[in-house]
C-alpha positions as CSV (number, residue, x, y, z in Angstrom):
1,M,5.2,-1.5,-28.1
2,T,6.5,0.8,-25.4
3,I,2.9,1.2,-23.6
4,F,3.8,-2.1,-22.5
5,A,7.2,-0.7,-21.5
6,T,5.7,1.9,-19.2
7,S,3.9,0.4,-17.5
8,G,3.3,-2.2,-15.3
9,P,0.0,-4.6,-13.9
10,F,-3.2,-2.8,-14.0
11,G,-1.3,-0.2,-16.1
12,I,0.3,1.4,-13.0
13,S,4.0,1.7,-13.0
14,P,4.6,1.9,-9.1
15,S,7.5,4.6,-8.0
16,T,9.2,4.0,-5.9
17,D,8.4,6.6,-3.4
18,Q,4.8,3.8,-3.8
19,L,7.0,1.4,-3.4
20,I,8.2,2.7,0.0
21,V,4.3,3.0,1.2
22,I,3.4,-0.1,0.0
23,N,6.9,-1.9,1.9
24,L,4.9,0.1,5.3
25,A,2.2,-0.5,5.1
26,A,2.7,-4.3,5.5
27,I,5.2,-3.7,8.8
28,L,1.9,-2.0,9.7
29,V,-0.5,-5.0,9.0
30,A,2.2,-7.2,10.2
31,N,2.8,-5.6,13.6
32,S,-0.9,-4.8,14.7
33,F,-2.6,-7.8,13.1
34,N,-1.4,-9.4,16.4
35,S,-3.2,-7.1,18.6
36,Q,-6.0,-7.6,21.0
37,Q,-7.6,-5.5,20.5
38,K,-9.8,-4.5,18.3
39,V,-9.6,-0.7,17.3
40,I,-5.6,-2.1,16.8
41,K,-6.0,-4.7,14.6
42,W,-8.0,-3.0,12.8
43,G,-7.2,0.1,12.3
44,G,-3.8,0.0,11.5
45,L,-5.7,-2.3,8.2
46,V,-7.7,0.3,7.7
47,V,-4.4,2.5,7.5
48,A,-2.5,0.3,5.8
49,V,-5.5,-0.3,3.1
50,V,-6.3,3.4,2.3
51,T,-2.2,4.6,2.4
52,T,-2.3,2.3,0.0
53,T,-4.9,2.6,-1.9
54,C,-3.7,6.1,-1.6
55,A,0.0,6.1,-3.3
56,I,-0.7,3.8,-5.9
57,W,-3.7,5.6,-7.6
58,C,-3.5,9.3,-6.4
59,N,-0.4,9.6,-7.5
60,H,1.3,12.2,-4.5
């Protein structure tokens, strides 16, 4: 029963640091996605996805 209590969806239990990274990534996407320059628009999205993925699965 403790397995269900200690892990969230997909076996992930996010820590405070991981939640901070996810929130900062969401802010980055919100600020950069309306840009006219495609480098900033898609670069912000790529950086946000990579950092969120690493924060969740790499356990740094």
